[in-house]
C-alpha positions as CSV (number, residue, x, y, z in Angstrom):
1,M,-15.2,-14.7,-33.9
2,S,-13.0,-16.5,-31.5
3,S,-9.3,-17.0,-32.0
4,F,-9.6,-20.6,-30.6
5,V,-9.1,-23.2,-33.4
6,P,-9.5,-26.9,-32.5
7,R,-7.0,-29.2,-34.0
8,D,-9.8,-31.2,-35.6
9,P,-13.2,-29.6,-35.5
10,D,-14.8,-33.0,-36.0
11,Q,-13.0,-34.6,-33.0
12,I,-12.5,-32.2,-30.1
13,G,-10.8,-33.7,-27.0
14,V,-12.6,-33.1,-23.8
15,A,-11.9,-33.3,-20.1
16,V,-15.0,-33.6,-17.9
17,L,-14.3,-32.4,-14.3
18,G,-16.9,-33.7,-11.9
19,A,-18.8,-37.0,-12.2
20,G,-21.7,-36.5,-9.8
21,R,-25.4,-36.3,-10.8
22,M,-25.1,-33.3,-13.0
23,G,-21.7,-34.4,-14.3
24,Q,-23.3,-37.7,-15.5
25,T,-26.1,-35.8,-17.1
26,H,-23.6,-33.7,-19.2
27,I,-21.6,-36.8,-20.0
28,R,-24.7,-38.6,-21.4
29,N,-25.5,-35.5,-23.4
30,M,-22.0,-35.3,-24.9
31,A,-22.2,-38.9,-26.0
32,A,-24.6,-37.7,-28.7
33,I,-22.4,-34.8,-29.9
34,P,-20.5,-36.1,-32.9
35,N,-17.4,-33.8,-32.5
36,A,-17.0,-34.2,-28.7
37,H,-14.6,-36.9,-27.7
38,V,-14.2,-37.3,-23.9
39,V,-10.5,-38.0,-23.2
40,V,-10.6,-38.0,-19.4
41,V,-13.2,-37.8,-16.6
42,A,-11.8,-36.4,-13.4
43,D,-13.3,-36.5,-9.9
44,P,-11.5,-36.5,-6.5
45,D,-13.7,-39.6,-5.8
46,A,-11.9,-42.2,-7.8
47,A,-14.9,-44.5,-8.0
48,A,-17.1,-41.7,-9.3
49,A,-14.4,-40.8,-11.9
50,E,-14.4,-44.5,-13.1
51,R,-18.2,-44.5,-13.3
52,G,-17.9,-41.4,-15.4
53,R,-15.3,-42.9,-17.6
54,V,-17.4,-45.9,-18.4
55,L,-20.5,-43.7,-19.1
56,A,-18.5,-41.4,-21.4
57,R,-16.5,-44.3,-23.0
58,A,-13.5,-42.0,-22.2
59,D,-9.9,-43.0,-22.6
60,R,-9.2,-42.8,-18.9
61,A,-10.3,-41.6,-15.5
62,S,-8.4,-39.4,-13.1
63,S,-8.7,-38.2,-9.5
64,D,-6.8,-35.0,-10.2
65,P,-8.8,-32.3,-12.1
66,L,-5.7,-30.2,-12.7
67,E,-3.8,-33.2,-14.2
68,A,-6.8,-33.7,-16.5
69,I,-6.8,-30.0,-17.7
70,H,-3.1,-30.3,-18.6
71,D,-3.5,-33.5,-20.7
72,V,-2.1,-32.6,-24.1
73,A,-5.0,-34.4,-25.8
74,V,-7.6,-32.1,-24.1
75,E,-8.7,-28.9,-25.9
76,V,-12.0,-28.3,-24.0
77,V,-12.7,-28.5,-20.3
78,V,-16.2,-29.1,-19.0
79,I,-16.6,-28.1,-15.4
80,V,-19.3,-29.7,-13.3
81,T,-17.7,-29.4,-9.8
82,P,-18.7,-27.7,-6.6
83,T,-19.2,-23.9,-7.0
84,S,-16.2,-23.0,-4.8
85,T,-13.9,-24.8,-7.4
86,H,-15.2,-23.1,-10.5
87,A,-13.0,-20.1,-10.6
88,P,-9.6,-21.9,-9.9
89,L,-10.4,-24.6,-12.5
90,I,-11.6,-22.0,-15.1
91,E,-8.4,-20.1,-14.5
92,A,-6.2,-23.2,-14.9
93,A,-7.9,-24.1,-18.1
94,L,-7.6,-20.6,-19.5
95,R,-3.9,-20.3,-18.7
96,D,-3.4,-23.6,-20.5
97,G,-5.3,-22.3,-23.6
98,K,-8.2,-24.7,-23.2
99,A,-11.8,-23.7,-24.1
100,V,-14.2,-23.9,-21.1
101,W,-17.8,-24.9,-20.6
102,S,-18.7,-24.4,-16.9
103,E,-21.7,-24.6,-14.7
104,K,-22.6,-21.3,-13.2
105,P,-21.5,-19.3,-11.4
106,I,-17.9,-18.4,-12.0
107,A,-17.7,-17.5,-8.3
108,Q,-20.0,-16.2,-5.6
109,D,-18.3,-12.9,-5.1
110,L,-17.9,-10.0,-7.6
111,A,-14.1,-9.5,-7.2
112,E,-13.2,-13.1,-8.0
113,T,-15.6,-13.1,-10.9
114,E,-14.1,-9.9,-12.3
115,R,-10.6,-11.3,-11.9
116,I,-11.6,-14.3,-14.0
117,V,-13.4,-12.2,-16.6
118,D,-10.3,-10.0,-16.9
119,L,-8.2,-13.1,-17.5
120,W,-10.6,-14.4,-20.1
121,R,-10.5,-11.1,-22.0
122,S,-6.7,-11.2,-22.0
123,V,-6.3,-14.8,-23.3
124,D,-9.2,-14.7,-25.8
125,V,-10.3,-18.3,-25.2
126,P,-13.9,-19.4,-25.6
127,V,-15.9,-19.8,-22.3
128,Q,-19.6,-20.6,-21.9
129,L,-21.5,-20.6,-18.6
130,G,-24.4,-23.0,-17.9
131,F,-27.4,-20.8,-17.9
132,M,-29.4,-23.6,-19.5
133,R,-32.8,-21.9,-19.7
134,R,-31.6,-19.8,-22.5
135,F,-31.5,-23.0,-24.6
136,D,-35.0,-24.2,-23.7
137,P,-37.1,-24.1,-26.9
138,G,-39.7,-21.9,-25.3
139,Y,-37.2,-19.2,-24.3
140,V,-35.4,-19.5,-27.6
141,R,-38.7,-18.7,-29.4
142,A,-39.5,-15.9,-27.0
143,K,-36.1,-14.3,-27.7
144,Q,-36.6,-14.6,-31.4
145,M,-40.0,-12.9,-31.1
146,I,-38.5,-10.1,-29.0
147,D,-35.5,-9.5,-31.3
148,A,-37.9,-9.4,-34.3
149,D,-40.0,-6.7,-32.6
150,E,-43.1,-8.9,-32.7
151,L,-44.1,-7.8,-29.2
152,G,-43.5,-4.1,-29.8
153,R,-41.9,-2.0,-27.0
154,I,-41.4,-4.3,-24.0
155,E,-43.4,-3.1,-21.0
156,Q,-43.4,-5.9,-18.4
157,F,-41.5,-9.0,-17.4
158,R,-42.8,-11.6,-14.9
159,A,-41.1,-14.8,-13.8
160,L,-42.3,-17.4,-11.3
161,S,-40.2,-20.3,-10.1
162,R,-41.1,-22.9,-7.5
163,D,-38.8,-25.8,-6.6
164,T,-40.6,-29.0,-5.7
165,F,-38.4,-30.0,-2.8
166,P,-36.2,-27.7,-0.6
167,P,-32.5,-28.6,-0.6
168,P,-30.8,-30.0,2.5
169,L,-29.2,-27.7,5.1
170,E,-25.6,-28.7,4.1
171,Y,-26.4,-27.4,0.6
172,L,-28.0,-24.2,1.9
173,L,-24.9,-23.4,3.9
174,S,-22.6,-23.5,0.8
175,C,-24.8,-22.4,-2.1
176,G,-24.3,-18.6,-1.6
177,G,-27.9,-18.0,-0.7
178,S,-31.1,-18.4,-2.7
179,F,-30.9,-15.2,-4.7
180,L,-27.5,-16.5,-6.1
181,D,-28.5,-20.1,-6.3
182,M,-32.1,-20.1,-7.5
183,S,-33.5,-16.7,-8.4
184,V,-30.4,-16.1,-10.5
185,H,-31.9,-18.2,-13.3
186,D,-34.9,-15.8,-13.6
187,L,-32.6,-12.8,-13.2
188,D,-30.5,-14.1,-16.1
189,L,-33.6,-14.5,-18.2
190,A,-34.7,-11.0,-17.4
191,R,-31.4,-9.7,-18.8
192,F,-31.5,-12.1,-21.8
193,L,-35.1,-11.3,-22.8
194,V,-35.6,-7.6,-21.8
195,G,-32.2,-6.0,-21.1
196,E,-30.0,-4.7,-18.3
197,V,-31.6,-3.8,-15.0
198,E,-31.1,-0.4,-13.4
199,E,-32.6,-0.9,-9.9
200,V,-34.1,-3.7,-7.8
201,R,-36.2,-4.1,-4.6
202,A,-36.2,-7.5,-3.0
203,W,-38.3,-8.9,-0.2
204,A,-37.8,-12.4,1.3
205,S,-39.1,-14.5,4.2
206,V,-38.8,-17.8,5.9
207,L,-42.3,-19.2,5.7
208,F,-42.1,-23.0,5.8
209,D,-38.7,-24.3,6.6
210,D,-36.5,-23.2,9.5
211,R,-33.4,-24.7,7.9
212,F,-33.3,-21.6,5.7
213,A,-33.1,-19.3,8.8
214,K,-30.2,-21.5,10.1
215,A,-28.4,-20.7,6.8
216,D,-29.3,-17.0,7.0
217,D,-31.3,-17.5,3.9
218,W,-35.0,-17.4,2.8
219,D,-37.5,-19.8,1.3
220,T,-39.9,-17.4,-0.3
221,S,-39.1,-14.1,-2.1
222,L,-40.4,-11.4,-4.4
223,I,-38.2,-9.0,-6.5
224,T,-39.2,-6.0,-8.5
225,L,-37.0,-4.8,-11.4
226,Q,-36.6,-1.5,-13.1
227,F,-35.0,-2.0,-16.5
228,R,-32.8,0.6,-18.2
229,N,-35.2,0.7,-21.1
230,G,-38.1,1.6,-18.8
231,A,-39.8,-1.8,-18.6
232,L,-40.8,-3.1,-15.2
233,G,-40.5,-6.7,-13.9
234,V,-41.4,-9.0,-11.0
235,V,-39.6,-12.2,-10.0
236,E,-41.4,-14.6,-7.6
237,T,-39.5,-17.5,-6.1
238,A,-40.3,-20.3,-3.6
239,R,-38.1,-23.2,-2.6
240,H,-40.9,-25.8,-2.3
241,S,-44.1,-26.7,-4.1
242,E,-46.5,-29.4,-2.9
243,W,-48.0,-29.7,-6.4
244,G,-44.9,-30.0,-8.5
245,Y,-42.1,-28.1,-10.2
246,E,-43.4,-24.8,-11.6
247,I,-41.6,-22.4,-14.0
248,R,-43.4,-19.7,-15.8
249,T,-42.2,-16.5,-17.6
250,E,-44.1,-13.7,-19.3
251,V,-42.9,-10.8,-21.4
252,A,-45.5,-8.3,-22.4
253,G,-45.1,-5.6,-25.0
254,A,-47.2,-2.9,-26.6
255,A,-48.4,-5.3,-29.4
256,A,-48.3,-8.8,-27.9
257,K,-47.3,-11.0,-25.0
258,V,-45.2,-14.2,-25.0
259,V,-45.6,-16.8,-22.2
260,V,-43.2,-19.7,-21.6
261,D,-44.7,-22.4,-19.4
262,G,-43.6,-26.0,-19.1
263,G,-47.2,-27.1,-18.5
264,Q,-47.8,-30.8,-18.2
265,K,-45.0,-33.3,-18.3
266,T,-47.0,-35.7,-20.6
267,P,-49.8,-34.7,-23.0
268,A,-52.4,-36.9,-21.2
269,T,-55.2,-35.7,-19.0
270,T,-57.4,-38.0,-16.9
271,M,-61.1,-37.1,-16.5
272,R,-63.3,-38.6,-13.8
273,R,-65.9,-37.6,-11.2
274,F,-66.6,-34.3,-13.0
275,G,-63.0,-33.3,-12.8
276,F,-59.7,-33.8,-14.5
277,E,-56.0,-34.2,-13.6
278,G,-52.6,-34.3,-15.3
279,D,-49.0,-34.8,-14.3
280,L,-46.4,-32.0,-13.6
281,Y,-42.6,-32.1,-13.8
282,E,-40.9,-33.2,-10.6
283,S,-37.8,-31.0,-10.8
284,F,-35.4,-29.2,-13.1
285,P,-33.6,-32.2,-14.7
286,D,-36.7,-33.4,-16.5
287,R,-38.3,-29.9,-17.2
288,F,-35.1,-28.7,-18.8
289,E,-33.9,-31.9,-20.4
290,I,-33.8,-30.4,-23.8
291,A,-32.1,-27.2,-22.6
292,Y,-29.3,-29.2,-20.9
293,R,-28.7,-31.1,-24.1
294,R,-28.8,-28.0,-26.4
295,E,-26.5,-25.9,-24.3
296,L,-23.6,-28.3,-24.9
297,E,-24.6,-29.1,-28.5
298,V,-24.5,-25.3,-29.3
299,F,-21.2,-24.9,-27.5
300,F,-19.5,-27.5,-29.6
301,E,-21.1,-26.2,-32.8
302,D,-19.8,-22.8,-32.0
303,L,-16.3,-24.1,-31.3
304,A,-16.2,-26.0,-34.6
305,A,-17.4,-22.9,-36.5
306,G,-15.1,-20.4,-34.7
307,R,-18.0,-18.5,-33.2
308,T,-17.9,-17.0,-29.7
309,P,-20.1,-19.1,-27.3
310,S,-22.8,-17.4,-25.3
311,P,-23.7,-16.8,-22.5
312,G,-20.1,-16.0,-21.6
313,P,-18.2,-14.6,-18.6
314,E,-19.5,-11.1,-19.0
315,D,-23.1,-12.5,-18.7
316,A,-22.1,-14.4,-15.6
317,L,-20.6,-11.2,-14.1
318,E,-23.6,-9.0,-14.8
319,T,-26.1,-11.6,-13.7
320,L,-24.1,-12.0,-10.4
321,R,-24.1,-8.3,-10.0
322,L,-27.9,-8.3,-10.3
323,A,-28.3,-11.2,-7.8
324,L,-26.0,-9.4,-5.3
325,A,-28.1,-6.2,-5.7
326,C,-31.1,-8.3,-4.6
327,V,-29.2,-9.6,-1.6
328,R,-28.3,-6.1,-0.6
329,S,-31.8,-4.9,-1.1
330,W,-33.2,-7.6,1.1
331,R,-30.7,-7.2,3.9
332,E,-30.8,-3.4,3.9
333,G,-34.6,-3.1,3.3
334,R,-34.3,-0.6,0.4
335,S,-34.1,-0.3,-3.3
336,V,-30.6,-0.8,-4.7
337,R,-29.2,0.5,-8.0
338,L,-27.0,-1.8,-9.9
339,D,-24.2,0.8,-10.1
340,E,-24.0,0.6,-6.3
341,V,-22.7,-3.1,-6.6
342,A,-19.1,-2.8,-7.5
C-alpha cells in the first residue's frame, strides 16, 4: 500500500509535462479517465503547451514545467518530455510530494537512476514508469497464465521486434543507443514474464543504415539471456522492416507455450490470383493503442485505491541494468553477468 492519499480520489489534479506527439496521445487517453483532471499542460514551446491545454480541456497552459509541478492544485505529474529531463523532473515532483507517471527511462545511466530510486524510497510517493507492453491484453494474459503455473516450469523465452522505419540521426545521437531505446522493451518483458536475468551475450551490426554507425549504434541485434531460474532466452531486434511493424513474444514451459503476436491490424484478408494478403500495423502507436490507454487507467485506479503502482522505479533500475549489460557485452565481445553492472 502507498502512503499517498489524493485529496479527492474522484478528482485528481494532474500536470502534464510535454505536449509533443506522445504527450498528446497521453492527454487524449486521460480525457477518458473519470478521476483524472488536467490542471495544467506545460511545454517550453508555448504554442505546443496551448495546443495541449485545448486538447486536455485543462485549466491553463505553461511554458515552465517546474512551475506546473509546484501548482498547489496538482497532485500527480505526468512526464512525457525528452529523456534527459526525466530524472530532474521526477526529482522535483517527488520532493514536492507529487505522485509521478513518467515515460521510461528514469535516466540513461545507472548512478543517476539509483539516485532517483533512493529518493523515491525515502519519500514513499507513488511512481510508475511507462513500460506500456505490460498492459497490452496479450501480455496481461500471458502473465496470468505464467503466474497460475499453466505453462509449467518456464524453459524458454523468445522475443522479436522490428520497427517499420528507422529513426532520424538526430534521435539516434540522443536516445542512449538501441539497446536502451528499443531492445529495452523486450528486456523488460523478459523480466516481467520469466524473472531476473543472470547473464547476457549480445551481438549487433550495422546492416542497412550507415546513420547508426555515425551514432556509434547498431540497426540489427541478437541477445541471448540466461535467467536465474535456469530458463534460456533470445531477443532479436531490427530497426527497420519493409513489410510492417512486427512484435512477437513466446514463453515456453514444460506443459504449454504462450505466444503474443499482434497479427493483422484489421480482421480482413483479401484473396485473389491464388494468393491472399492482409494489412499489418505501421508502428507502435497503433499496435499498442490499448496498452497506452490501460497503463494510465490502471495508474489512476491504483492511486484512488491506495495501491502501489507498477512497474515502478525498481523495475526501471533493473531493466536499465540489463540493457547496460547488453551494451557492455556487445562492446567487449563477451558474456556479461548482471552483477558486473554496478
